[in-house]
C-alpha positions in Angstrom: -3.8 96.4 -61.9 -7.3 94.7 -61.6 -9.5 97.7 -61.6 -7.6 98.9 -64.6 -8.1 95.3 -66.2 -12.0 95.2 -65.3 -12.0 98.8 -67.1 -10.1 97.5 -70.1 -11.6 94.2 -70.9 -15.2 94.1 -68.5 -15.8 92.6 -65.5 -15.4 88.5 -66.9 -15.1 86.5 -69.9 -17.8 85.8 -71.9 -17.6 82.2 -71.4 -18.6 82.7 -67.8 -21.7 84.3 -68.7 -23.5 81.6 -70.4 -22.8 82.5 -74.0 -22.2 79.8 -76.9 -19.5 81.0 -78.1 -17.3 84.2 -77.0 -16.4 86.9 -79.4 -13.7 87.6 -77.2 -10.7 85.5 -75.1 -8.6 86.4 -72.6 -5.3 84.9 -71.8 -3.4 85.0 -68.5 -0.2 87.0 -68.5 2.9 84.8 -69.6 6.0 84.0 -67.2 8.9 86.4 -68.3 10.8 84.9 -71.5 14.5 84.8 -70.4 16.9 83.7 -73.0 14.5 82.1 -76.2 12.9 83.4 -78.8 9.0 85.0 -78.9 7.9 82.4 -81.1 8.9 78.6 -82.7 5.9 77.9 -84.8 5.9 79.6 -88.5 2.4 81.5 -88.1 4.4 83.0 -84.7 7.4 84.0 -86.4 5.5 85.7 -89.6 3.4 87.4 -87.3 7.0 88.9 -85.8 7.7 89.4 -89.4 4.5 91.7 -90.2 5.4 93.5 -87.0 9.5 94.0 -87.5 8.6 95.5 -91.3 5.8 97.6 -90.1 7.8 99.0 -87.6 9.5 102.6 -87.9 11.7 102.8 -85.1 13.8 99.7 -84.3 14.4 101.0 -80.7 11.0 100.8 -80.0 11.3 97.4 -81.1 14.2 96.8 -78.9 11.6 97.9 -75.9 9.2 95.9 -76.5 11.0 93.1 -76.2 12.8 94.1 -73.0 9.2 94.8 -71.9 7.9 91.4 -72.8 10.9 89.4 -71.5 10.6 91.3 -68.0 6.8 89.9 -67.6 5.5 93.6 -68.2 2.7 92.3 -70.4 -0.6 92.0 -68.5 -3.8 89.9 -69.3 -4.2 89.8 -73.1 -7.4 90.6 -74.5 -8.2 88.5 -78.4 -11.3 89.7 -80.4 -12.4 90.2 -83.6 -10.3 93.1 -85.1 -8.6 93.9 -81.9 -6.1 92.9 -79.1 -5.6 94.6 -76.0 -3.4 94.4 -72.8 -2.1 96.4 -70.2 1.7 96.9 -70.7 3.5 98.5 -67.7 6.6 100.4 -68.2 9.8 100.2 -66.4 8.9 102.3 -63.6 5.3 100.5 -63.2 2.9 102.7 -65.0 0.2 101.2 -66.8 -0.6 101.9 -70.3 -3.3 100.4 -72.2 -2.3 99.2 -75.7 -4.3 97.9 -78.7 -3.5 96.4 -81.9 -6.0 96.3 -84.8 -5.9 93.8 -87.5 -8.8 94.6 -90.5 -11.6 91.9 -90.2 -12.2 89.2 -93.3 -15.0 90.5 -95.4 -17.8 87.6 -95.4 -17.0 87.2 -99.2 -13.6 86.7 -97.9 -14.6 83.9 -95.1 -16.8 82.1 -97.9 -13.9 81.4 -99.7 -11.7 80.2 -97.2 -14.5 77.6 -96.0 -14.7 77.1 -99.2 -10.7 76.1 -100.0 -11.1 74.4 -96.9 -14.2 72.2 -97.4 -12.7 71.3 -100.8 -9.2 69.8 -99.5 -9.7 66.9 -96.9 -6.3 67.5 -95.5 -7.0 71.0 -94.6 -10.5 70.5 -93.0 -9.2 67.6 -91.2 -6.3 69.0 -89.6 -9.1 72.4 -88.4 -10.9 69.6 -86.7 -8.3 68.9 -84.9 -7.7 72.0 -84.3 -4.4 72.4 -86.0 -3.3 75.0 -89.1 -0.8 73.5 -90.9 1.2 76.0 -93.2 -0.3 74.9 -96.7 -3.7 76.3 -95.5 -2.6 79.7 -95.0 -0.6 79.1 -98.6 -3.5 78.0 -100.3 -6.0 80.6 -98.9 -3.6 83.2 -99.9 -4.0 81.6 -103.4 -7.7 82.1 -102.9 -7.5 85.9 -102.0 -7.5 85.6 -98.8 -4.5 86.8 -96.8 -5.0 85.1 -92.8 -1.1 86.3 -91.6 -0.4 90.2 -91.5 1.2 92.1 -93.9 3.5 94.9 -94.0 1.1 98.0 -92.2 -1.5 95.7 -91.6 -0.3 95.9 -87.3 -2.0 99.2 -86.6 -1.0 100.4 -83.1 -2.8 102.4 -81.0 -1.7 103.4 -77.6 -2.7 105.6 -74.4 1.2 106.6 -74.4 0.3 108.7 -77.4 3.0 107.6 -79.8 1.9 107.9 -83.4 3.9 104.5 -84.1 4.6 101.4 -82.6 6.1 102.1 -79.2 7.6 99.9 -76.6 4.0 98.8 -75.3 2.6 98.2 -78.8 5.5 95.7 -79.5 5.5 94.3 -76.7 2.0 93.7 -76.9 3.0 91.8 -80.3 5.2 89.5 -79.1 3.2 88.4 -76.6 0.7 87.6 -78.7 3.9 86.0 -81.2 3.8 83.6 -77.9 0.2 83.3 -77.7 0.0 81.8 -81.3 2.5 78.9 -80.4 0.0 78.1 -78.5 -3.2 78.6 -79.7 -3.0 79.3 -83.8 -6.7 79.5 -84.0 -6.6 83.4 -82.4 -5.1 84.5 -85.5 -8.9 83.6 -86.9 -10.5 85.2 -84.2 -8.6 88.8 -84.9 -10.0 88.0 -88.7 -13.1 87.5 -87.0 -14.3 84.0 -86.5 -14.3 82.6 -82.9 -12.7 78.9 -83.0 -16.3 77.4 -82.6 -18.3 79.3 -84.7 -16.0 78.0 -87.1 -15.8 74.3 -86.3 -19.5 74.5 -86.6 -19.8 75.7 -90.0 -17.2 73.5 -90.9 -18.8 70.6 -90.2 -21.9 71.2 -92.1 -19.7 72.1 -95.4 -18.0 69.2 -94.9 -21.3 67.1 -94.4 -23.3 69.0 -96.9 -20.3 68.3 -99.5 -19.9 64.5 -99.1 -23.6 64.4 -99.5 -23.3 66.3 -102.5 -20.1 64.1 -103.9 -22.1 60.9 -103.4 -25.1 62.1 -105.7 -23.0 63.0 -108.4 -20.6 60.1 -108.0 -23.7 57.9 -108.0 -25.3 60.1 -111.0 -22.0 59.8 -112.7 -21.7 55.9 -112.7 -24.9 55.5 -114.0 -24.3 57.6 -117.5 -20.3 57.2 -117.3 -19.0 56.0 -120.6 -16.9 53.0 -121.0 -13.9 55.5 -121.0 -11.6 57.9 -122.9 -8.7 56.9 -124.3 -5.4 57.9 -122.1 -4.4 60.8 -125.0 -7.9 62.4 -124.3 -7.5 62.5 -120.6 -4.2 63.8 -120.5 -5.2 66.6 -122.6 -8.0 67.7 -120.5 -6.1 67.9 -117.6 -3.5 70.0 -119.2 -6.0 73.1 -119.4 -4.6 75.6 -116.6 -5.6 78.9 -116.0 -2.9 81.2 -116.9 0.0 82.3 -114.9 -0.5 85.5 -112.8 1.6 88.0 -113.4 4.9 88.7 -111.6 5.0 91.1 -108.8 6.7 94.6 -109.1 9.7 95.5 -107.5 9.8 96.3 -103.8 10.7 99.8 -103.6 13.8 99.0 -101.5 15.4 96.0 -99.9 14.1 94.4 -97.1 15.3 94.3 -93.9 17.0 91.4 -92.0 15.4 90.0 -88.8 17.5 91.8 -85.5 19.5 89.3 -83.8 19.7 91.8 -80.8 17.9 88.7 -78.8 20.2 90.2 -75.4 21.1 86.7 -75.5 25.5 86.2 -75.3 26.1 84.9 -78.1 28.4 82.5 -78.7 32.4 82.4 -78.6 34.1 83.7 -81.6 30.5 84.7 -83.0 30.4 88.7 -84.1 26.6 89.5 -84.3 27.3 93.2 -85.4 29.3 91.5 -88.8 26.5 89.4 -89.3 23.8 92.2 -89.3 25.7 93.7 -91.8 26.5 91.0 -93.8 22.8 90.1 -93.4 21.8 93.9 -94.9 24.3 93.8 -97.6 22.9 90.7 -99.1 19.4 91.9 -98.9 20.7 95.2 -100.6 22.8 92.9 -103.4 19.6 90.9 -103.9 17.4 93.6 -104.8 19.8 95.4 -106.9 20.4 91.6 -108.9 17.1 91.6 -109.3 16.3 95.4 -110.4 18.8 94.3 -112.9 17.1 91.0 -114.0 13.7 93.0 -114.4 15.4 95.9 -116.5 14.5 95.4 -120.4 17.5 94.4 -122.8 18.8 92.0 -119.4 19.3 88.8 -121.0 21.4 90.4 -123.8 23.7 91.0 -121.3 27.1 89.1 -120.4 27.5 87.2 -117.5 30.1 88.6 -115.1 32.2 86.7 -113.2 32.0 86.1 -109.2 33.7 88.8 -107.3 36.9 87.7 -105.7 37.7 87.9 -102.2 39.5 91.4 -102.8 36.6 93.1 -104.8 34.0 91.7 -102.5 35.3 93.6 -99.9 34.9 96.6 -101.0 32.0 96.2 -102.6 31.1 95.3 -98.5 32.8 98.5 -97.1 30.7 100.4 -99.7 27.2 99.8 -97.8 29.0 101.9 -94.5 29.9 99.1 -91.6 31.0 99.9 -88.6 34.6 101.0 -88.0 35.4 97.6 -86.5 33.9 95.6 -89.8 35.5 98.2 -92.0 39.2 97.3 -90.6 38.7 94.0 -90.9 37.6 94.5 -94.8 40.4 96.8 -95.3 42.8 93.5 -93.9 40.9 91.3 -96.9 41.2 93.6 -99.2 45.0 94.2 -99.1 44.8 97.5 -99.1 44.7 99.1 -95.7 42.3 101.9 -94.8 43.4 104.7 -96.9 43.3 102.4 -99.8 40.3 100.7 -99.0 39.0 104.4 -98.9 40.0 105.2 -102.4 38.7 101.6 -104.0 35.1 102.5 -102.2 35.1 106.1 -103.6 35.3 104.5 -106.8 33.2 101.4 -106.6 30.2 103.8 -106.0 31.0 105.7 -109.2 30.8 102.0 -110.5 31.1 99.2 -109.3 33.8 96.6 -110.1 34.7 98.6 -113.8 35.0 102.1 -112.0 37.5 99.6 -109.1 39.8 98.2 -112.5 40.1 101.8 -113.9 41.3 102.8 -110.4 43.4 99.7 -110.2 44.3 99.2 -113.6 46.0 100.5 -116.0 46.2 99.2 -119.8 47.7 99.8 -123.5 44.9 100.3 -125.6 45.6 98.4 -129.1 46.1 100.3 -132.3 42.1 100.2 -133.5 41.0 101.2 -130.0 43.5 103.7 -129.8 42.4 105.1 -133.0 38.7 104.9 -131.5 39.9 106.5 -128.4 41.5 109.9 -130.7 38.9 110.1 -132.9 36.6 110.5 -130.1 39.1 113.0 -128.3 39.6 114.8 -131.7 35.5 115.6 -132.1 34.8 116.1 -128.8 35.9 119.5 -128.7 36.0 122.5 -131.8 39.5 123.4 -132.5 39.7 126.1 -130.1 38.2 124.7 -127.3 40.6 121.2 -127.1 42.5 120.6 -124.7 46.0 119.9 -124.8 46.6 116.4 -123.4 49.7 114.1 -122.6 48.9 110.5 -123.0 50.1 107.2 -121.0 48.5 104.0 -121.9 44.6 104.6 -121.4 45.5 107.9 -119.4 45.2 111.7 -120.8 45.9 113.7 -118.5 45.3 118.1 -119.3 48.9 119.5 -119.3 48.9 122.1 -116.6 46.3 120.9 -114.6 45.6 118.2 -111.9 42.7 116.8 -114.4 42.9 113.5 -115.9 40.7 111.0 -118.1 40.8 107.3 -117.8 39.7 105.3 -121.2 37.9 102.1 -119.8 37.9 99.0 -122.2 34.1 99.4 -123.1 34.7 102.8 -124.9 33.8 105.0 -122.0 35.7 107.8 -120.4 36.5 108.1 -116.2 37.2 111.5 -114.9 40.1 111.9 -112.5 41.2 114.8 -110.0 44.6 114.8 -108.5 43.7 115.1 -104.8 47.0 115.5 -101.6 49.1 114.0 -104.1 47.2 111.0 -105.9 45.0 110.4 -108.6 41.2 110.0 -107.4 37.7 109.2 -109.3 35.6 112.0 -109.3 32.5 110.9 -110.7 30.6 108.5 -113.3 31.9 107.1 -116.6 30.5 109.0 -119.5 29.9 108.4 -123.5 32.4 111.0 -124.3 35.8 112.9 -123.2 33.5 116.4 -123.4 30.9 115.5 -120.9 33.7 113.6 -118.4 36.5 116.7 -118.3 33.4 119.0 -117.2 32.8 116.6 -114.5 36.2 116.6 -113.7 37.0 120.5 -113.7 33.9 120.7 -111.4 32.0 122.7 -114.3 29.1 119.7 -114.5 
């Protein structure tokens, strides 16, 4: 193992060769991480989120966690743009694994340092070797992203996997643990060693303080007696325009896995919680898409779903059998009834569910509009013969039915195994709905 380590990392640390500031730091292997999370700090957790959002294969994430917990990650080398370690498989086979992170440009570093010097709290924290959360937020506002985002952690491994493998994910989880102990590792990966960074901060801080003192003295000599409160308030209200809203993500985010290889508390169904988290993300994405759609402000606000309706919504997300069985009980429909309700929900949500389970009698005006729509939907020789029962029109001699909604739309139904089932989404006119119901469209 020592020979492999020397081949990968070199024979010694830069600090042992008398360099003033090493551009590489090597961290000894950490003990196995049994029964605990990999990161407690916010920057360590942000690092793990970037990994888990990037990796395409959840099985590789699980394999990486197992390797890290088993102590399979060797010494970790951190240098600008790259982290490296030897990671052993379960059978002891060593693999060189690298994860690349793009370095910040000189212009980005200049903006970061300028921002830090302008805020006394940031520079004081950095000089005390601390990294407050607001530092990262203010850096992002200045256009400098310190933490990696989705796709920023690029894997390289001699196992020749094309995406993150168990070895590179194990390395990333190990780095999350290291970030808990020393967040300056992140700045080194972005291109600046700790000593060089702190030295430049001190130089800029002294220069800025001296310049501020001179400006303050000049201002005191030339300052007028003062201005009115209204004028001072008006000057302070000149703010730049708000940034544009971010674009809607193409798909819902993936919630963090709860597979910690630690036994859950008694009575806690981890599978059900993971499913609920995934459905919550999907529902939030749907609601955001609707909120951003034109005309959304003019739509009426719907009542919250009751427990029975919400059980159908969740069941439409294809849960595992055990979760689906519990939803069938909550919905009070049974397994077959829930399956039929889910089928309706997928065609039109709550409105489609009400059409399936509720029959209503159209009043005179509504009934007149429905009949007018039926009369004009077909030519005389093509018009089907329909039998009406409340809001349901069945084509005579067939297993095809149209159901009329309170909003004026028509829903296609067909009889299968002795019961009426929905076969499509609502249509604005009965002819289109009938074509769907008969299979012609």
